[in-house]
TIRO-2110 file (N, C-alpha, C; in Angstrom, 1 decimal):
// TIRO-2110
130.5, 326.1, -21.5, N, 1, A
131.1, 325.3, -20.4, CA, 1, A
130.3, 325.6, -19.1, C, 1, A
130.0, 326.8, -18.8, N, 2, A
129.2, 327.2, -17.6, CA, 2, A
127.9, 326.4, -17.6, C, 2, A
127.2, 326.3, -18.7, N, 3, A
126.0, 325.6, -18.8, CA, 3, A
126.2, 324.2, -18.4, C, 3, A
127.2, 323.5, -18.9, N, 4, A
127.5, 322.1, -18.7, CA, 4, A
127.8, 321.9, -17.2, C, 4, A
128.5, 322.8, -16.6, N, 5, A
128.8, 322.7, -15.1, CA, 5, A
127.5, 322.8, -14.3, C, 5, A
126.6, 323.8, -14.7, N, 6, A
125.3, 323.9, -14.0, CA, 6, A
124.5, 322.7, -14.2, C, 6, A
124.4, 322.1, -15.3, N, 7, A
123.6, 320.9, -15.6, CA, 7, A
124.2, 319.8, -14.7, C, 7, A
125.5, 319.6, -14.7, N, 8, A
126.1, 318.5, -13.9, CA, 8, A
125.8, 318.7, -12.4, C, 8, A
125.8, 320.0, -11.9, N, 9, A
125.6, 320.3, -10.5, CA, 9, A
124.1, 319.9, -10.2, C, 9, A
123.2, 320.2, -11.0, N, 10, A
121.8, 319.9, -10.8, CA, 10, A
121.6, 318.4, -10.8, C, 10, A
122.2, 317.7, -11.7, N, 11, A
122.1, 316.2, -11.7, CA, 11, A
122.8, 315.6, -10.5, C, 11, A
123.9, 316.1, -10.0, N, 12, A
124.5, 315.6, -8.8, CA, 12, A
123.6, 315.8, -7.6, C, 12, A
123.0, 317.0, -7.5, N, 13, A
122.1, 317.2, -6.4, CA, 13, A
120.9, 316.3, -6.4, C, 13, A
120.3, 316.1, -7.6, N, 14, A
119.2, 315.2, -7.8, CA, 14, A
119.6, 313.7, -7.3, C, 14, A
120.8, 313.3, -7.6, N, 15, A
121.2, 312.0, -7.2, CA, 15, A
121.3, 311.8, -5.7, C, 15, A
121.5, 312.9, -5.0, N, 16, A
121.7, 312.9, -3.5, CA, 16, A
120.3, 313.0, -2.8, C, 16, A
119.3, 313.4, -3.5, N, 17, A
118.0, 313.7, -2.9, CA, 17, A
117.3, 312.4, -2.5, C, 17, A
116.4, 312.5, -1.6, N, 18, A
115.6, 311.3, -1.2, CA, 18, A
114.8, 310.8, -2.3, C, 18, A
114.8, 309.6, -2.5, N, 19, A
114.0, 309.0, -3.6, CA, 19, A
112.6, 309.0, -3.3, C, 19, A
111.7, 308.9, -4.3, N, 20, A
110.3, 308.9, -4.1, CA, 20, A
109.9, 307.6, -3.4, C, 20, A
108.7, 307.7, -2.7, N, 21, A
108.3, 306.5, -2.0, CA, 21, A
107.9, 305.4, -3.0, C, 21, A
108.1, 304.2, -2.6, N, 22, A
107.7, 303.1, -3.4, CA, 22, A
106.6, 302.3, -2.6, C, 22, A
105.6, 301.9, -3.3, N, 23, A
104.5, 301.2, -2.6, CA, 23, A
104.9, 299.7, -2.4, C, 23, A
104.8, 299.2, -1.2, N, 24, A
105.0, 297.8, -0.9, CA, 24, A
103.7, 297.1, -1.2, C, 24, A
103.7, 295.8, -1.2, N, 25, A
102.6, 295.0, -1.5, CA, 25, A
101.5, 295.2, -0.5, C, 25, A
101.8, 295.5, 0.7, N, 26, A
100.8, 295.6, 1.8, CA, 26, A
100.2, 297.0, 1.9, C, 26, A
100.5, 297.9, 1.0, N, 27, A
100.0, 299.3, 1.0, CA, 27, A
100.8, 300.3, 1.7, C, 27, A
101.9, 299.9, 2.4, N, 28, A
102.7, 300.8, 3.1, CA, 28, A
103.7, 301.4, 2.0, C, 28, A
104.2, 302.5, 2.3, N, 29, A
105.3, 303.1, 1.5, CA, 29, A
106.6, 303.0, 2.2, C, 29, A
107.7, 302.8, 1.5, N, 30, A
109.0, 302.9, 2.1, CA, 30, A
109.8, 303.9, 1.3, C, 30, A
110.7, 304.5, 2.0, N, 31, A
111.6, 305.5, 1.4, CA, 31, A
113.0, 305.0, 1.6, C, 31, A
113.8, 305.2, 0.6, N, 32, A
115.2, 304.8, 0.7, CA, 32, A
115.9, 305.8, 1.7, C, 32, A
116.7, 305.2, 2.6, N, 33, A
117.4, 306.0, 3.6, CA, 33, A
118.7, 306.5, 3.0, C, 33, A
119.0, 307.8, 3.2, N, 34, A
120.2, 308.4, 2.7, CA, 34, A
121.4, 308.0, 3.5, C, 34, A
121.2, 307.4, 4.7, N, 35, A
122.3, 307.1, 5.6, CA, 35, A
122.7, 305.6, 5.4, C, 35, A
122.0, 304.9, 4.5, N, 36, A
122.4, 303.5, 4.3, CA, 36, A
121.8, 302.5, 5.2, C, 36, A
121.0, 302.9, 6.2, N, 37, A
120.4, 302.1, 7.2, CA, 37, A
119.0, 301.6, 6.7, C, 37, A
118.2, 301.2, 7.7, N, 38, A
116.8, 300.8, 7.4, CA, 38, A
116.1, 302.0, 6.8, C, 38, A
115.1, 301.7, 6.0, N, 39, A
114.2, 302.7, 5.4, CA, 39, A
113.1, 303.1, 6.3, C, 39, A
112.7, 304.3, 6.4, N, 40, A
111.5, 304.7, 7.1, CA, 40, A
110.3, 304.0, 6.5, C, 40, A
109.2, 303.7, 7.4, N, 41, A
108.0, 303.1, 6.9, CA, 41, A
106.9, 304.2, 7.0, C, 41, A
106.2, 304.4, 5.9, N, 42, A
105.2, 305.5, 5.8, CA, 42, A
103.8, 304.9, 5.7, C, 42, A
102.9, 305.3, 6.5, N, 43, A
101.5, 304.9, 6.4, CA, 43, A
100.7, 306.2, 6.1, C, 43, A
99.7, 306.0, 5.2, N, 44, A
98.8, 307.1, 4.8, CA, 44, A
97.4, 306.6, 5.0, C, 44, A
96.6, 307.5, 5.5, N, 45, A
95.2, 307.2, 5.8, CA, 45, A
94.3, 308.4, 5.6, C, 45, A
93.1, 308.1, 5.0, N, 46, A
92.1, 309.2, 4.9, CA, 46, A
91.2, 309.2, 6.1, C, 46, A
91.0, 310.4, 6.6, N, 47, A
90.2, 310.6, 7.9, CA, 47, A
88.7, 311.0, 7.5, C, 47, A
87.8, 310.2, 8.0, N, 48, A
86.4, 310.4, 7.6, CA, 48, A
85.5, 310.2, 8.8, C, 48, A
84.4, 310.9, 8.9, N, 49, A
83.5, 310.7, 10.0, CA, 49, A
82.8, 309.3, 10.0, C, 49, A
82.6, 308.8, 8.9, N, 50, A
81.9, 307.5, 8.8, CA, 50, A
82.8, 306.4, 9.3, C, 50, A
84.1, 306.6, 9.6, N, 51, A
84.9, 305.6, 10.1, CA, 51, A
84.8, 305.6, 11.7, C, 51, A
84.2, 306.5, 12.2, N, 52, A
83.9, 306.5, 13.7, CA, 52, A
82.9, 305.5, 14.0, C, 52, A
83.2, 304.6, 15.0, N, 53, A
82.2, 303.5, 15.4, CA, 53, A
80.9, 304.1, 15.9, C, 53, A
79.8, 303.3, 15.6, N, 54, A
78.5, 303.7, 16.1, CA, 54, A
77.9, 305.0, 15.6, C, 54, A
78.4, 305.4, 14.4, N, 55, A
77.9, 306.7, 13.9, CA, 55, A
78.1, 307.8, 14.9, C, 55, A
79.2, 307.8, 15.6, N, 56, A
79.4, 308.8, 16.7, CA, 56, A
79.7, 310.2, 16.1, C, 56, A
80.0, 310.4, 14.8, N, 57, A
80.2, 311.7, 14.2, CA, 57, A
79.4, 311.8, 13.0, C, 57, A
78.8, 313.0, 12.9, N, 58, A
78.0, 313.3, 11.7, CA, 58, A
78.7, 314.5, 10.9, C, 58, A
80.0, 314.7, 11.2, N, 59, A
80.7, 315.8, 10.6, CA, 59, A
80.9, 315.6, 9.1, C, 59, A
81.0, 316.7, 8.4, N, 60, A
81.3, 316.7, 7.0, CA, 60, A
82.8, 317.0, 6.8, C, 60, A
83.5, 317.2, 7.9, N, 61, A
85.0, 317.5, 7.8, CA, 61, A
85.7, 316.2, 7.3, C, 61, A
86.8, 316.4, 6.6, N, 62, A
87.6, 315.3, 6.1, CA, 62, A
89.0, 315.6, 6.4, C, 62, A
89.9, 314.6, 6.3, N, 63, A
91.3, 314.7, 6.6, CA, 63, A
92.1, 313.7, 6.0, C, 63, A
93.4, 313.9, 6.2, N, 64, A
94.5, 313.0, 5.7, CA, 64, A
95.6, 313.0, 6.8, C, 64, A
96.1, 311.8, 7.0, N, 65, A
97.2, 311.7, 8.0, CA, 65, A
98.3, 310.8, 7.3, C, 65, A
99.5, 311.3, 7.5, N, 66, A
100.7, 310.5, 7.1, CA, 66, A
101.5, 310.2, 8.4, C, 66, A
101.8, 309.0, 8.7, N, 67, A
102.6, 308.6, 9.8, CA, 67, A
103.9, 307.9, 9.3, C, 67, A
105.0, 308.5, 9.7, N, 68, A
106.3, 308.0, 9.3, CA, 68, A
107.1, 307.4, 10.5, C, 68, A
107.4, 306.1, 10.4, N, 69, A
108.2, 305.5, 11.5, CA, 69, A
109.6, 305.5, 11.0, C, 69, A
110.5, 306.3, 11.7, N, 70, A
111.9, 306.4, 11.3, CA, 70, A
112.6, 305.2, 11.8, C, 70, A
113.8, 304.9, 11.2, N, 71, A
114.6, 303.8, 11.6, CA, 71, A
115.0, 303.8, 13.1, C, 71, A
115.0, 305.0, 13.7, N, 72, A
115.4, 305.1, 15.2, CA, 72, A
114.1, 304.9, 16.1, C, 72, A
112.9, 304.6, 15.5, N, 73, A
111.7, 304.4, 16.2, CA, 73, A
110.9, 305.7, 16.4, C, 73, A
111.4, 306.8, 16.1, N, 74, A
110.7, 308.1, 16.2, CA, 74, A
109.5, 308.1, 15.2, C, 74, A
108.4, 308.6, 15.6, N, 75, A
107.2, 308.6, 14.7, CA, 75, A
106.9, 310.1, 14.4, C, 75, A
107.0, 310.4, 13.1, N, 76, A
106.6, 311.7, 12.7, CA, 76, A
105.3, 311.7, 12.0, C, 76, A
104.6, 312.8, 12.0, N, 77, A
103.2, 312.9, 11.4, CA, 77, A
103.0, 314.1, 10.7, C, 77, A
102.1, 314.0, 9.7, N, 78, A
101.5, 315.2, 9.0, CA, 78, A
100.0, 315.0, 9.1, C, 78, A
99.3, 316.0, 9.5, N, 79, A
97.8, 315.9, 9.6, CA, 79, A
97.2, 317.1, 8.9, C, 79, A
96.4, 316.8, 7.9, N, 80, A
95.7, 317.8, 7.2, CA, 80, A
94.2, 317.7, 7.3, C, 80, A
93.5, 318.7, 7.6, N, 81, A
92.1, 318.7, 7.8, CA, 81, A
91.3, 319.7, 6.9, C, 81, A
90.2, 319.3, 6.4, N, 82, A
89.3, 320.2, 5.7, CA, 82, A
88.1, 320.4, 6.6, C, 82, A
88.1, 321.5, 7.3, N, 83, A
87.2, 321.7, 8.4, CA, 83, A
85.9, 322.3, 7.8, C, 83, A
85.1, 321.4, 7.2, N, 84, A
83.8, 321.9, 6.6, CA, 84, A
82.8, 322.3, 7.5, C, 84, A
82.9, 321.9, 8.8, N, 85, A
81.9, 322.2, 9.8, CA, 85, A
82.3, 323.4, 10.7, C, 85, A
83.5, 324.0, 10.4, N, 86, A
84.1, 325.1, 11.2, CA, 86, A
84.1, 324.7, 12.7, C, 86, A
84.7, 323.5, 12.9, N, 87, A
84.8, 323.0, 14.3, CA, 87, A
86.1, 323.4, 14.9, C, 87, A
86.2, 323.3, 16.3, N, 88, A
87.4, 323.5, 17.0, CA, 88, A
87.9, 322.2, 17.4, C, 88, A
89.1, 321.8, 16.8, N, 89, A
89.8, 320.5, 17.1, CA, 89, A
90.6, 320.6, 18.3, C, 89, A
90.5, 319.6, 19.2, N, 90, A
91.1, 319.7, 20.5, CA, 90, A
92.3, 318.7, 20.7, C, 90, A
92.1, 317.5, 20.0, N, 91, A
93.1, 316.4, 20.2, CA, 91, A
93.3, 315.6, 18.9, C, 91, A
94.5, 315.0, 18.8, N, 92, A
94.7, 314.1, 17.7, CA, 92, A
95.7, 313.0, 18.2, C, 92, A
95.5, 311.8, 17.8, N, 93, A
96.3, 310.7, 18.3, CA, 93, A
96.4, 309.5, 17.4, C, 93, A
97.2, 308.5, 17.7, N, 94, A
97.2, 307.2, 17.2, CA, 94, A
96.6, 306.3, 18.3, C, 94, A
95.5, 305.6, 18.0, N, 95, A
94.9, 304.7, 19.0, CA, 95, A
95.2, 303.3, 18.5, C, 95, A
95.0, 302.3, 19.4, N, 96, A
95.2, 300.9, 19.0, CA, 96, A
93.8, 300.2, 19.1, C, 96, A
93.3, 299.8, 18.0, N, 97, A
92.1, 298.9, 17.9, CA, 97, A
91.8, 298.7, 16.5, C, 97, A
91.1, 297.5, 16.2, N, 98, A
90.7, 297.3, 14.8, CA, 98, A
89.6, 298.2, 14.3, C, 98, A
89.4, 298.2, 13.0, N, 99, A
88.3, 299.1, 12.4, CA, 99, A
87.0, 298.8, 13.1, C, 99, A
86.3, 299.8, 13.4, N, 100, A
84.9, 299.7, 14.0, CA, 100, A
84.9, 299.6, 15.5, C, 100, A
86.1, 299.7, 16.2, N, 101, A
86.2, 299.5, 17.6, CA, 101, A
87.1, 300.7, 18.1, C, 101, A
86.7, 301.2, 19.3, N, 102, A
87.5, 302.3, 19.9, CA, 102, A
88.6, 301.6, 20.8, C, 102, A
89.7, 302.3, 20.8, N, 103, A
90.8, 301.7, 21.6, CA, 103, A
91.6, 302.8, 22.3, C, 103, A
92.6, 302.4, 23.1, N, 104, A
93.4, 303.3, 23.9, CA, 104, A
94.4, 304.1, 23.0, C, 104, A
94.8, 305.2, 23.5, N, 105, A
95.7, 306.1, 22.8, CA, 105, A
97.1, 305.6, 23.1, C, 105, A
97.9, 305.5, 22.0, N, 106, A
99.3, 305.1, 22.1, CA, 106, A
100.3, 306.2, 21.8, C, 106, A
100.0, 307.1, 20.9, N, 107, A
100.8, 308.2, 20.6, CA, 107, A
100.0, 309.5, 20.5, C, 107, A
100.5, 310.6, 21.0, N, 108, A
99.8, 311.9, 20.9, CA, 108, A
100.4, 312.7, 19.7, C, 108, A
99.5, 313.3, 18.9, N, 109, A
99.9, 314.3, 17.9, CA, 109, A
99.7, 315.7, 18.5, C, 109, A
98.5, 315.8, 19.1, N, 110, A
98.0, 317.1, 19.6, CA, 110, A
97.2, 316.9, 20.8, C, 110, A
97.6, 317.4, 21.9, N, 111, A
96.9, 317.0, 23.2, CA, 111, A
97.0, 318.2, 24.1, C, 111, A
96.0, 318.6, 24.9, N, 112, A
96.2, 319.7, 25.9, CA, 112, A
97.4, 319.4, 26.7, C, 112, A
98.2, 320.4, 27.0, N, 113, A
97.9, 321.8, 26.9, CA, 113, A
98.1, 322.5, 25.6, C, 113, A
98.3, 321.7, 24.5, N, 114, A
98.4, 322.3, 23.1, CA, 114, A
97.1, 323.0, 22.9, C, 114, A
97.2, 324.2, 22.3, N, 115, A
96.0, 325.0, 22.1, CA, 115, A
95.1, 324.4, 21.0, C, 115, A
93.8, 324.4, 21.2, N, 116, A
92.8, 324.0, 20.2, CA, 116, A
93.1, 324.7, 18.9, C, 116, A
92.7, 324.1, 17.8, N, 117, A
92.8, 324.7, 16.5, CA, 117, A
91.6, 324.5, 15.7, C, 117, A
91.4, 325.4, 14.7, N, 118, A
90.2, 325.3, 13.8, CA, 118, A
90.6, 324.9, 12.4, C, 118, A
91.8, 324.9, 12.1, N, 119, A
92.2, 324.6, 10.7, CA, 119, A
93.6, 323.9, 10.7, C, 119, A
93.8, 323.0, 9.8, N, 120, A
95.1, 322.4, 9.6, CA, 120, A
95.5, 322.5, 8.2, C, 120, A
95.5, 323.8, 7.8, N, 121, A
96.0, 324.1, 6.4, CA, 121, A
96.8, 325.4, 6.6, C, 121, A
98.1, 325.4, 6.6, N, 122, A
99.0, 324.2, 6.3, CA, 122, A
98.8, 323.1, 7.3, C, 122, A
99.2, 321.9, 6.9, N, 123, A
99.0, 320.7, 7.8, CA, 123, A
99.8, 320.9, 9.1, C, 123, A
99.3, 320.2, 10.2, N, 124, A
100.1, 320.0, 11.4, CA, 124, A
101.2, 319.0, 11.1, C, 124, A
102.3, 319.3, 11.6, N, 125, A
103.5, 318.4, 11.4, CA, 125, A
104.2, 318.3, 12.8, C, 125, A
104.8, 317.2, 13.0, N, 126, A
105.6, 317.1, 14.3, CA, 126, A
106.0, 315.7, 14.5, C, 126, A
106.5, 315.5, 15.8, N, 127, A
106.9, 314.2, 16.2, CA, 127, A
105.9, 313.7, 17.3, C, 127, A
105.3, 312.5, 17.1, N, 128, A
104.3, 312.0, 18.0, CA, 128, A
105.0, 311.7, 19.4, C, 128, A
104.2, 311.9, 20.4, N, 129, A
104.7, 311.7, 21.8, CA, 129, A
104.1, 310.4, 22.2, C, 129, A
105.0, 309.4, 22.5, N, 130, A
104.5, 308.1, 22.9, CA, 130, A
103.9, 308.1, 24.4, C, 130, A
102.9, 307.2, 24.6, N, 131, A
102.4, 307.0, 25.9, CA, 131, A
103.0, 305.7, 26.4, C, 131, A
102.7, 305.3, 27.6, N, 132, A
103.4, 304.1, 28.2, CA, 132, A
103.1, 302.8, 27.4, C, 132, A
102.0, 302.6, 26.8, N, 133, A
101.7, 301.4, 26.1, CA, 133, A
102.2, 301.4, 24.7, C, 133, A
102.8, 302.5, 24.2, N, 134, A
103.2, 302.5, 22.8, CA, 134, A
104.3, 301.5, 22.5, C, 134, A
104.2, 300.8, 21.4, N, 135, A
105.2, 299.9, 20.9, CA, 135, A
105.4, 300.0, 19.4, C, 135, A
106.5, 300.6, 19.0, N, 136, A
106.8, 300.8, 17.6, CA, 136, A
106.8, 299.4, 16.9, C, 136, A
107.4, 298.4, 17.5, N, 137, A
107.5, 297.1, 16.9, CA, 137, A
106.1, 296.5, 16.6, C, 137, A
105.2, 296.7, 17.6, N, 138, A
103.8, 296.2, 17.4, CA, 138, A
103.1, 297.0, 16.3, C, 138, A
103.3, 298.3, 16.2, N, 139, A
102.7, 299.1, 15.2, CA, 139, A
103.2, 298.7, 13.8, C, 139, A
104.5, 298.4, 13.7, N, 140, A
105.1, 297.9, 12.4, CA, 140, A
104.6, 296.5, 12.0, C, 140, A
104.4, 295.7, 13.0, N, 141, A
104.0, 294.3, 12.8, CA, 141, A
102.5, 294.2, 12.5, C, 141, A
101.7, 295.1, 13.1, N, 142, A
100.2, 295.1, 13.0, CA, 142, A
99.6, 296.4, 12.7, C, 142, A
100.0, 297.1, 11.7, N, 143, A
99.5, 298.5, 11.5, CA, 143, A
98.0, 298.5, 11.3, C, 143, A
97.3, 297.5, 10.8, N, 144, A
95.9, 297.5, 10.7, CA, 144, A
95.1, 297.6, 12.0, C, 144, A
95.8, 297.4, 13.1, N, 145, A
95.2, 297.5, 14.5, CA, 145, A
95.4, 298.9, 15.1, C, 145, A
95.8, 299.8, 14.3, N, 146, A
96.0, 301.2, 14.7, CA, 146, A
95.2, 302.2, 13.8, C, 146, A
94.8, 303.3, 14.4, N, 147, A
94.1, 304.3, 13.7, CA, 147, A
94.5, 305.7, 14.2, C, 147, A
94.3, 306.6, 13.3, N, 148, A
94.5, 308.1, 13.6, CA, 148, A
93.1, 308.6, 13.9, C, 148, A
93.0, 309.4, 15.0, N, 149, A
91.7, 309.9, 15.4, CA, 149, A
91.9, 311.4, 15.7, C, 149, A
91.0, 312.2, 15.3, N, 150, A
91.0, 313.6, 15.6, CA, 150, A
89.7, 313.9, 16.4, C, 150, A
89.8, 314.7, 17.5, N, 151, A
88.7, 315.0, 18.3, CA, 151, A
88.4, 316.5, 18.2, C, 151, A
87.1, 316.9, 18.5, N, 152, A
86.7, 318.3, 18.5, CA, 152, A
85.8, 318.6, 19.7, C, 152, A
85.5, 319.9, 19.8, N, 153, A
84.6, 320.3, 20.9, CA, 153, A
83.2, 319.6, 20.6, C, 153, A
82.8, 319.7, 19.4, N, 154, A
81.5, 319.1, 19.0, CA, 154, A
81.4, 317.6, 19.1, C, 154, A
82.5, 316.9, 18.8, N, 155, A
82.6, 315.5, 18.8, CA, 155, A
83.8, 315.1, 19.7, C, 155, A
83.7, 315.1, 21.0, N, 156, A
84.8, 314.8, 21.9, CA, 156, A
85.3, 313.4, 21.8, C, 156, A
84.5, 312.5, 21.4, N, 157, A
84.9, 311.1, 21.2, CA, 157, A
85.7, 310.8, 19.9, C, 157, A
85.5, 311.7, 19.0, N, 158, A
86.2, 311.6, 17.7, CA, 158, A
85.3, 312.2, 16.6, C, 158, A
85.9, 313.0, 15.8, N, 159, A
85.2, 313.7, 14.7, CA, 159, A
85.5, 313.0, 13.3, C, 159, A
86.8, 312.6, 13.1, N, 160, A
87.2, 311.8, 11.9, CA, 160, A
88.2, 310.8, 12.3, C, 160, A
88.3, 309.7, 11.6, N, 161, A
89.2, 308.6, 11.9, CA, 161, A
89.6, 307.9, 10.6, C, 161, A
90.8, 307.4, 10.7, N, 162, A
91.4, 306.6, 9.6, CA, 162, A
92.2, 305.5, 10.1, C, 162, A
91.9, 304.3, 9.7, N, 163, A
92.7, 303.1, 10.0, CA, 163, A
94.0, 303.1, 9.2, C, 163, A
95.1, 302.6, 9.8, N, 164, A
96.3, 302.5, 9.1, CA, 164, A
96.2, 301.2, 8.2, C, 164, A
96.9, 301.2, 7.1, N, 165, A
96.8, 300.0, 6.2, CA, 165, A
97.5, 298.8, 6.8, C, 165, A
END
């Protein structure tokens, strides 16, 4: 009987847990909301030096960013970097511009006076801080016009970049 109760408890907890992301046709992931409202929208992007316009970075560092837009408009992020060049990272943001073009910053992940860092393992996580031009509705309507960019002491214009899908 105890074993049956334990199994039922585990099954009940599993039914309450957040469901796994599902891939939408446009490459974005959605997650079912536990509160019955809108689902968060999740963007994933690979960060690479070759994505920086005009070959501005020759870094061998790589990264991954996940940007989650919550139903209330709050933007959460996870940023993971493989610092192959032993660089000091100084800033990280969401910018607005199409692939191959630099654009203005709309949300900050990491910005002075935040201390520079040399590793993002475990990943940096947090809530993005919007700037005046930030528009969640525009980000959701036109994600391909936004990119995640990480800056370093060696590459102040950007060391790695990844366009949102």
